[in-house]
C-alpha positions as CSV (number, residue, x, y, z in Angstrom):
1,X,21.3,-20.5,-9.2
2,X,19.8,-17.4,-7.9
3,X,16.9,-16.9,-5.1
4,X,13.6,-15.2,-6.0
5,X,10.6,-14.3,-3.7
6,X,6.9,-14.4,-4.7
7,X,4.2,-12.1,-3.1
8,X,0.8,-12.8,-3.9
9,X,1.4,-16.5,-4.5
10,X,-2.2,-17.2,-3.7
11,X,-3.6,-15.4,-6.6
12,X,-4.0,-17.1,-10.1
13,X,-0.8,-15.1,-11.5
14,X,1.1,-15.6,-8.3
15,X,0.3,-19.4,-8.5
16,X,1.3,-19.8,-11.9
17,X,4.6,-18.1,-11.0
18,X,4.9,-20.6,-8.4
19,X,4.3,-23.3,-10.6
20,X,6.5,-22.4,-13.7
21,X,9.5,-21.3,-11.3
22,X,9.4,-24.6,-9.8
23,X,10.4,-26.1,-13.1
24,X,13.4,-23.3,-13.7
25,X,16.6,-24.9,-13.3
26,X,18.7,-21.6,-12.6
27,X,16.0,-20.5,-9.6
28,X,15.1,-21.3,-5.7
29,X,11.7,-19.9,-5.1
30,X,10.2,-18.8,-1.7
31,X,6.9,-17.6,-0.9
32,X,6.8,-14.2,0.8
33,X,4.0,-14.4,3.2
34,X,2.3,-11.2,2.9
35,X,-1.3,-11.8,4.3
36,X,-2.9,-14.8,5.9
37,X,-5.5,-16.8,3.7
38,X,-8.9,-18.1,5.5
39,X,-9.0,-21.0,3.0
40,X,-6.5,-23.4,2.0
41,X,-6.4,-26.2,-0.5
42,X,-6.0,-29.7,0.4
43,X,-2.6,-31.0,-0.5
44,X,-1.6,-34.6,-1.2
45,X,0.9,-36.3,1.5
46,X,4.3,-35.9,0.6
47,X,4.1,-33.1,-1.5
48,X,7.2,-30.7,-1.0
49,X,5.8,-27.1,-0.7
50,X,7.4,-24.0,-1.5
51,X,9.3,-22.6,1.6
52,X,8.4,-19.5,2.8
53,X,9.7,-16.6,4.8
54,X,8.4,-13.3,6.0
55,X,7.3,-10.4,3.6
56,X,9.9,-8.0,4.6
57,X,12.9,-6.8,3.1
58,X,15.4,-7.9,6.1
59,X,13.9,-11.5,5.6
60,X,14.3,-11.4,2.1
61,X,17.9,-10.0,2.4
62,X,18.9,-12.4,5.1
63,X,17.8,-15.3,2.7
64,X,19.9,-14.1,0.0
65,X,17.0,-13.2,-2.5
66,X,18.0,-11.6,-5.5
67,X,14.3,-10.6,-7.5
68,X,11.0,-10.5,-5.8
69,X,7.9,-10.8,-8.0
70,X,4.9,-8.9,-6.9
71,X,1.8,-10.2,-7.9
72,X,-0.3,-7.8,-5.8
73,X,-2.8,-5.1,-6.1
74,X,-1.3,-1.9,-7.2
75,X,-1.3,-0.1,-3.7
76,X,0.3,-3.2,-2.2
77,X,2.8,-3.1,-5.1
78,X,3.6,0.7,-4.5
79,X,4.7,0.2,-0.8
80,X,6.7,-3.0,-1.2
81,X,8.6,-1.9,-4.1
82,X,9.9,0.9,-2.1
83,X,11.0,-1.6,0.7
84,X,12.8,-4.0,-1.7
85,X,14.3,-1.6,-3.7
86,X,15.7,0.2,-0.9
87,X,17.3,-3.2,0.3
88,X,19.0,-3.7,-3.1
89,X,16.5,-6.1,-4.4
90,X,15.2,-6.1,-8.0
91,X,11.6,-6.0,-8.6
92,X,9.3,-7.4,-11.1
93,X,5.7,-6.0,-10.5
94,X,2.5,-7.6,-12.2
95,X,0.2,-4.7,-11.3
96,X,-0.3,-1.7,-13.2
97,X,1.5,0.7,-10.6
98,X,4.5,1.6,-12.6
99,X,3.3,0.8,-16.2
100,X,2.1,4.4,-17.0
101,X,5.5,6.2,-16.8
102,X,4.1,9.6,-15.6
103,X,1.9,10.5,-12.6
104,X,-0.5,12.4,-14.8
105,X,-1.0,9.2,-16.7
106,X,-1.4,7.0,-13.8
107,X,-4.1,9.3,-12.2
108,X,-6.1,9.4,-15.6
109,X,-6.5,5.8,-15.5
110,X,-6.0,4.4,-11.7
111,X,-8.1,5.7,-8.7
112,X,-5.3,4.6,-6.1
113,X,-2.9,7.3,-4.9
114,X,0.5,6.9,-6.2
115,X,3.0,7.1,-3.3
116,X,6.0,6.6,-5.4
117,X,6.0,8.8,-8.6
118,X,9.7,8.7,-8.8
119,X,9.4,5.0,-9.6
120,X,7.1,5.8,-12.6
121,X,9.8,7.6,-14.6
122,X,12.3,4.7,-13.5
123,X,10.4,1.5,-14.3
124,X,11.0,-0.1,-17.6
125,X,8.0,-1.6,-19.1
126,X,8.9,-5.1,-19.3
127,X,7.6,-6.2,-23.1
128,X,10.8,-8.1,-24.1
129,X,10.1,-7.9,-27.8
130,X,10.4,-4.3,-27.8
131,X,12.3,-3.3,-24.5
132,X,14.8,-6.1,-24.1
133,X,17.8,-4.0,-23.9
134,X,16.1,-1.4,-21.1
135,X,14.9,-4.7,-19.1
136,X,18.6,-6.0,-18.9
137,X,19.7,-3.1,-16.6
138,X,16.4,-2.2,-14.7
139,X,16.1,-1.9,-11.1
140,X,12.4,-2.2,-11.5
141,X,10.4,-3.8,-14.1
142,X,6.8,-3.1,-14.8
143,X,5.4,-6.5,-16.4
144,X,2.7,-5.5,-19.3
145,X,-0.9,-6.2,-18.9
146,X,-2.4,-9.3,-20.5
147,X,-4.6,-7.4,-23.0
148,X,-2.0,-4.9,-24.1
149,X,0.8,-7.7,-24.8
150,X,-1.5,-9.1,-27.4
151,X,-2.4,-6.0,-28.9
152,X,1.0,-4.2,-28.8
153,X,2.5,-7.4,-30.7
154,X,-0.1,-7.4,-33.0
155,X,-0.3,-3.6,-33.9
156,X,2.9,-1.9,-33.4
157,X,4.9,-3.5,-36.5
158,X,2.1,-2.2,-38.4
159,X,2.2,1.3,-37.2
160,X,6.0,1.3,-37.6
161,X,5.8,0.1,-41.2
162,X,3.2,3.0,-42.0
163,X,0.6,0.8,-43.5
164,X,-2.2,1.7,-41.0
165,X,-4.9,4.3,-42.1
166,X,-4.9,5.8,-38.8
167,X,-7.9,8.2,-39.7
168,X,-9.9,5.3,-40.1
169,X,-9.1,4.1,-36.5
170,X,-8.1,0.6,-34.9
171,X,-10.7,-1.5,-33.3
172,X,-9.7,-4.1,-30.7
173,X,-12.2,-6.4,-29.9
174,X,-10.8,-8.5,-26.9
175,X,-11.9,-11.5,-24.8
176,X,-10.6,-13.0,-21.9
177,X,-10.9,-16.1,-19.4
178,X,-12.4,-15.4,-15.8
179,X,-8.8,-15.7,-14.3
180,X,-8.0,-12.3,-15.7
181,X,-10.3,-11.0,-13.0
182,X,-8.3,-12.4,-10.2
183,X,-8.9,-14.6,-7.5
184,X,-11.1,-12.3,-5.3
185,X,-14.9,-13.2,-5.4
186,X,-17.1,-11.2,-7.1
187,X,-20.8,-11.4,-8.6
188,X,-19.6,-10.9,-11.9
189,X,-17.1,-14.0,-11.8
190,X,-19.1,-16.4,-9.9
191,X,-19.8,-19.7,-11.8
192,X,-23.7,-18.8,-12.3
193,X,-23.1,-15.7,-13.7
194,X,-20.1,-16.7,-16.0
195,X,-21.1,-20.0,-17.3
196,X,-23.3,-19.9,-20.6
197,X,-22.8,-16.1,-20.6
198,X,-20.6,-13.5,-22.5
199,X,-20.2,-10.1,-21.7
200,X,-18.5,-6.6,-22.1
201,X,-17.0,-4.7,-19.3
202,X,-15.1,-1.7,-18.6
203,X,-16.2,0.0,-21.9
204,X,-14.3,3.0,-23.0
205,X,-12.5,3.2,-19.9
206,X,-10.3,0.1,-19.4
207,X,-7.0,0.7,-17.5
208,X,-5.0,-1.5,-20.0
209,X,-6.0,1.2,-22.9
210,X,-2.9,3.3,-22.3
211,X,-0.4,0.8,-22.1
212,X,-1.4,0.4,-26.1
213,X,-1.5,3.9,-27.0
214,X,2.2,4.4,-25.3
215,X,3.8,1.1,-26.7
216,X,2.2,1.3,-30.4
217,X,2.5,5.1,-30.6
218,X,-1.6,5.7,-31.1
219,X,-3.7,8.5,-30.2
220,X,-6.6,8.0,-27.8
221,X,-8.8,8.9,-30.6
222,X,-7.5,6.3,-33.0
223,X,-8.0,3.3,-30.7
224,X,-11.4,1.4,-29.6
225,X,-10.9,-1.4,-27.3
226,X,-13.8,-3.2,-25.6
227,X,-13.0,-6.3,-23.2
228,X,-15.2,-9.1,-22.8
229,X,-15.6,-11.9,-20.4
230,X,-15.6,-15.4,-21.8
231,X,-17.0,-18.6,-19.8
232,X,-13.4,-20.3,-19.8
233,X,-10.8,-20.5,-17.1
234,X,-7.8,-19.0,-19.3
235,X,-6.8,-17.5,-22.4
236,X,-7.3,-14.0,-24.4
237,X,-8.1,-13.7,-28.0
238,X,-8.2,-10.4,-29.6
239,X,-9.7,-9.5,-32.8
240,X,-8.5,-6.4,-34.1
241,X,-9.9,-4.4,-37.2
242,X,-8.0,-1.7,-39.4
243,X,-7.6,-0.5,-42.8
244,X,-4.5,-0.5,-44.5
245,X,-2.5,2.1,-46.9
246,X,0.2,1.5,-49.3
247,X,0.0,-2.3,-49.0
248,X,-1.3,-4.4,-52.1
249,X,-0.8,-8.0,-50.9
250,X,-1.2,-10.3,-47.8
251,X,2.3,-11.5,-48.6
252,X,3.5,-7.8,-47.8
253,X,1.7,-7.8,-44.4
254,X,3.5,-11.2,-43.4
255,X,6.7,-9.8,-44.5
256,X,6.4,-6.9,-41.9
257,X,5.5,-9.4,-39.1
258,X,8.7,-11.6,-40.1
259,X,11.0,-8.7,-40.2
260,X,9.8,-8.1,-36.8
261,X,9.8,-11.4,-35.1
262,X,12.0,-13.7,-36.8
263,X,14.4,-14.1,-33.8
264,X,11.4,-13.8,-31.3
265,X,10.9,-17.6,-29.8
266,X,7.7,-16.5,-28.1
267,X,6.0,-14.8,-31.1
268,X,4.7,-17.3,-33.7
269,X,3.1,-16.2,-37.1
270,X,0.4,-17.8,-39.3
271,X,0.0,-18.3,-42.9
272,X,-2.3,-15.4,-44.3
273,X,-5.8,-16.6,-44.2
274,X,-5.4,-18.7,-41.2
275,X,-5.5,-17.5,-37.6
276,X,-5.0,-19.1,-33.9
277,X,-7.5,-19.8,-31.1
278,X,-7.2,-20.4,-27.4
279,X,-6.2,-24.0,-27.9
280,X,-3.2,-22.9,-29.8
281,X,-1.8,-21.0,-26.8
282,X,-2.9,-22.0,-23.2
283,X,-0.5,-23.1,-20.6
284,X,2.3,-21.2,-22.7
285,X,4.3,-18.5,-23.0
286,X,3.8,-17.6,-27.1
287,X,1.8,-15.0,-28.5
288,X,0.1,-16.4,-32.0
289,X,-0.7,-13.9,-34.5
290,X,-2.9,-14.6,-37.7
291,X,-4.7,-12.3,-40.2
292,X,-6.9,-12.2,-43.0
293,X,-6.8,-9.2,-45.5
294,X,-8.6,-8.4,-48.5
295,X,-6.6,-6.0,-50.6
296,X,-9.4,-4.2,-52.7
297,X,-10.9,-2.5,-49.5
298,X,-7.6,-2.4,-47.6
299,X,-9.5,-4.3,-44.6
300,X,-7.4,-6.1,-42.4
301,X,-8.4,-8.4,-39.6
302,X,-5.7,-9.4,-37.1
303,X,-6.1,-12.3,-34.6
304,X,-3.8,-12.7,-31.7
305,X,-4.1,-15.1,-28.8
306,X,-2.0,-15.5,-25.7
307,X,-2.5,-17.4,-22.2
308,X,-3.5,-14.5,-20.0
309,X,-1.6,-16.2,-16.9
310,X,1.5,-17.1,-18.9
311,X,2.5,-14.7,-21.6
312,X,-0.2,-12.4,-20.0
313,X,1.5,-12.5,-16.6
314,X,3.8,-15.2,-14.9
315,X,5.4,-16.4,-18.0
316,X,6.4,-13.0,-19.2
317,X,7.7,-12.2,-15.8
318,X,9.9,-15.0,-16.0
319,X,11.0,-13.9,-19.2
320,X,11.8,-10.7,-17.7
321,X,13.9,-12.2,-14.7
322,X,15.6,-14.3,-17.4
323,X,16.9,-11.0,-19.1
324,X,17.8,-9.3,-15.9
325,X,19.6,-12.2,-14.6
326,X,21.6,-13.0,-18.0
327,X,20.0,-16.3,-18.2
328,X,18.6,-17.7,-21.4
329,X,15.4,-15.9,-22.2
330,X,13.5,-19.2,-22.4
331,X,14.7,-20.6,-19.5
332,X,12.0,-22.4,-17.6
333,X,9.4,-21.5,-20.3
334,X,9.9,-24.0,-23.2
């Protein structure tokens, strides 16, 4: 058994972490009280709440906490990471604080000041399907963004197989449920604005774009990404358009994906011509990938789906924790 702390447990990703960790046979979870909440949900009589301790390194050390999950804003994650790492506690951060590798990349996409540039170089990007070995020995793991998780799992095997006409560019049309925007109230995520509506946002400046460029090895000029807000609670569906070279059949594309993911329990492939939808993946840690290919024109349309709160956040964070601590990677997730 290990002990873990959750900071930001009142947010959607943090609450999902608490729910999933509650069923993990190797873990005792603690809420780390970072701030007071003005509103609390009513709870049934007899519910056993997750125990709480102060959100400080001394309190976590005294309780024997091994790993802390930070489901917090970027600036909070930076400050708390320094404190917990100095105390010898491993950190899995769900914000974008440490995803981009260098201070230059961070400053290009994030407005916040970065107070720990040394951690940008040290943090391991926690997409297990590509960086499992690096995650295993990390002090700090930077959990990927939800959109890049689906995009990279869909795109990178095709880039590595050299079947993408990169001069034609790749277009990623991505849609997410409202929980992807977090719990903090705003006009754009209020019920009356979202219900029976569909909208694009952060056009040409979405902070998840560089994660796709870095992981799949693309230039910014080769990749177009637009995020959309769906009137649903959870789930991400990405439709990715590209042109191929040196590939004559859908079976060859399926072979590329199968070679990459044949031993991956959380990536599921579909037969050529069939694609996933949100119902396929909600409340799971799976990324489902399907595609349609037109050999005469070389047009390839890939559809990737995940649950933004699970494979896109809390579930992937637990997957990374399992790797860090030497557990079965699917523990608590299947």
